[in-house]
C-alpha positions as CSV (number, residue, x, y, z in Angstrom):
1,M,15.1,7.6,-7.7
2,V,13.9,5.1,-5.3
3,A,15.5,6.4,-2.3
4,L,13.5,9.6,-2.6
5,I,9.7,7.8,-2.1
6,E,7.8,7.7,1.3
7,T,5.6,4.6,1.4
8,I,2.0,4.6,3.0
9,L,1.7,1.0,4.1
10,L,-2.0,0.2,4.9
11,A,-2.0,-2.4,7.8
12,G,-5.3,-1.3,9.3
13,G,-8.2,-3.7,8.1
14,R,-10.6,-6.1,10.4
15,G,-8.7,-9.3,8.5
16,E,-12.0,-10.7,8.5
17,R,-11.1,-13.1,5.7
18,M,-8.4,-14.1,7.7
19,G,-10.3,-14.7,10.8
20,G,-10.5,-11.4,12.5
21,V,-6.7,-10.9,12.9
22,D,-4.4,-8.2,12.5
23,K,-3.2,-9.1,9.1
24,A,0.6,-7.1,9.9
25,S,0.8,-9.2,12.8
26,V,0.4,-12.6,10.9
27,R,3.6,-14.5,10.9
28,L,4.9,-15.9,7.8
29,N,7.7,-18.1,8.2
30,G,8.4,-16.6,11.6
31,R,8.3,-13.4,10.8
32,R,5.2,-10.7,11.2
33,L,4.1,-9.8,7.6
34,I,4.8,-6.1,8.5
35,D,8.4,-7.3,9.1
36,H,8.7,-8.9,5.7
37,L,8.0,-5.2,3.9
38,L,9.3,-2.7,6.2
39,P,12.8,-3.6,5.4
40,A,12.4,-3.7,1.7
41,L,10.9,-0.3,1.7
42,P,13.7,2.5,0.8
43,G,12.7,5.4,2.6
44,P,10.3,6.5,5.3
45,V,7.3,4.7,6.0
46,I,3.5,5.5,7.2
47,V,2.1,2.7,8.6
48,V,-1.6,3.1,8.8
49,S,-3.2,0.6,11.5
50,P,-5.2,1.1,14.6
51,H,-3.4,-1.9,16.1
52,D,-0.5,-1.0,18.7
53,L,2.3,-2.7,16.3
54,P,5.6,-2.3,17.4
55,L,7.2,-0.9,14.7
56,P,11.0,0.7,14.2
57,D,11.8,4.3,14.9
58,A,11.9,5.2,11.3
59,A,8.2,4.4,10.4
60,R,5.4,6.2,11.9
61,R,1.7,5.2,12.7
62,V,-1.4,6.7,11.6
63,T,-5.0,5.5,11.4
64,E,-8.0,7.0,10.1
65,D,-10.6,8.5,12.6
66,P,-13.1,6.6,13.1
67,P,-10.8,3.5,12.4
68,Y,-11.5,0.6,9.8
69,G,-12.9,3.1,7.0
70,G,-10.8,1.1,4.0
71,P,-7.9,1.9,2.0
72,V,-8.9,5.4,0.7
73,A,-9.6,6.7,4.3
74,G,-6.2,5.3,5.3
75,I,-4.5,6.8,2.2
76,A,-6.1,10.1,3.6
77,A,-4.9,10.0,7.2
78,A,-1.4,9.5,5.8
79,A,-1.4,11.8,3.1
80,P,-1.0,14.9,5.0
81,L,2.3,13.2,6.4
82,I,4.3,13.0,3.0
83,R,6.8,15.1,2.1
84,S,8.4,13.2,-0.8
85,D,7.4,14.3,-4.4
86,L,6.7,10.4,-4.6
87,V,4.7,8.3,-2.3
88,A,4.1,4.4,-2.6
89,V,0.9,3.1,-1.5
90,L,0.9,-0.5,-0.6
91,S,-0.7,-2.9,1.5
92,V,0.7,-5.2,4.3
93,D,-1.0,-8.1,3.0
94,A,0.9,-8.0,-0.2
95,P,4.6,-9.2,1.2
96,D,6.5,-9.1,-2.4
97,S,5.4,-5.8,-3.6
98,P,8.3,-3.4,-2.5
99,A,10.3,-5.5,-5.1
100,L,8.0,-3.9,-7.7
101,L,9.0,0.0,-6.7
102,P,11.7,0.6,-9.2
103,A,9.8,-0.1,-11.8
104,L,6.7,1.7,-10.8
105,V,9.2,4.4,-10.5
106,D,10.9,3.8,-13.8
107,A,7.5,4.0,-15.5
108,L,6.2,7.1,-13.6
109,T,9.5,9.0,-14.3
110,A,9.1,7.9,-18.1
111,A,5.5,9.2,-18.5
112,P,5.7,13.0,-17.1
113,D,1.9,13.5,-17.6
114,A,1.2,10.9,-15.1
115,G,-0.1,11.4,-11.7
116,V,0.3,7.1,-10.5
117,A,2.0,4.2,-11.6
118,V,0.1,1.3,-10.9
119,T,0.7,-2.6,-11.6
120,R,-1.4,-4.7,-13.2
121,S,-1.6,-8.4,-12.0
122,A,-1.3,-11.4,-14.4
123,D,-5.0,-12.3,-13.8
124,G,-5.4,-8.9,-15.1
125,W,-6.8,-7.0,-12.3
126,V,-5.2,-3.2,-11.4
127,Q,-3.8,-3.3,-8.2
128,P,-4.4,0.1,-6.6
129,L,-2.8,-1.0,-3.1
130,C,0.4,-1.8,-5.3
131,A,1.3,2.2,-7.0
132,V,3.6,4.9,-6.8
133,W,2.1,8.3,-6.8
134,R,3.0,11.8,-7.8
135,R,2.0,13.3,-3.7
136,D,0.2,16.4,-5.9
137,A,-1.8,14.2,-7.9
138,L,-2.4,12.0,-4.8
139,L,-3.6,15.0,-2.9
140,A,-5.6,16.3,-6.0
141,A,-7.5,12.7,-6.5
142,L,-8.1,12.6,-2.7
143,A,-9.6,16.0,-2.9
144,T,-12.2,14.9,-5.8
145,L,-14.0,12.9,-3.3
146,E,-16.6,13.6,-1.1
147,S,-15.8,11.3,1.7
148,T,-13.1,9.1,1.7
149,R,-14.5,6.4,4.0
150,D,-15.6,2.9,2.7
151,I,-14.4,3.7,-0.7
152,A,-12.8,1.4,-3.2
153,A,-9.0,2.6,-3.7
154,K,-10.0,2.3,-7.8
155,R,-11.7,5.7,-7.4
156,L,-8.8,7.4,-6.8
157,L,-7.2,6.2,-10.3
158,A,-10.3,7.2,-11.7
159,A,-9.0,11.0,-10.9
160,A,-5.8,10.6,-12.2
161,T,-3.5,10.1,-15.3
162,V,-2.1,6.4,-14.9
163,V,0.3,4.3,-16.3
164,E,0.5,0.5,-15.8
165,V,3.2,-1.9,-14.7
166,P,3.0,-5.6,-14.8
167,G,2.7,-7.3,-11.4
168,A,4.3,-10.5,-12.5
169,G,3.0,-12.2,-9.2
170,L,4.7,-9.7,-7.4
171,D,1.7,-7.7,-6.4
172,T,-0.2,-10.7,-4.9
173,D,-2.1,-10.1,-1.8
174,Y,-3.0,-12.8,0.5
175,D,-6.5,-12.4,1.6
176,T,-6.8,-15.5,3.7
177,L,-4.5,-17.6,6.0
178,A,-5.0,-20.7,3.5
179,E,-3.5,-18.4,0.6
180,L,-0.9,-17.2,2.9
181,A,-0.1,-20.8,3.7
182,Q,0.7,-21.4,0.0
183,R,3.9,-19.2,0.6
184,G,5.0,-20.6,3.8
185,E,4.4,-21.6,7.3
186,V,1.9,-19.4,8.6
187,G,1.6,-18.8,12.5
């Protein structure tokens, strides 16, 4: 079932907490963060970024207009391109998150009335940028918003029936270079 999924990979922030760098291009143990995620994603990928990122041929890049509108604006820019019934929404600063896709897909499959399976981190926070949506539920949630710019991703969850999956640390996003350095060599 995981093979029937597309992914929206959000990589378009300003990286302010990382000193204003393009997070996708930050190197962890010699590889760009985006290169930690792309090989682990099972199907087509839509990378949301205003940055000129070299990507494999199988990945498409889009950006919201104007750029830097936040995660929901990025999701909205990519959503019309989704063709699969299931769509993962992940963030480039959570390099281990693809490992959660099988559990998220299983949880969504086991809950036919749910529109989204989302992780709950060990510290109790719901992680809306580590989720698998039914395409129709994602489009319906986006349609409930008057604007998608500068909207918290948790607002999308409010418009859907949610099933939760424990993140077990794989959902950890690294907001600063110091946090990322705890995981490995940063360059």
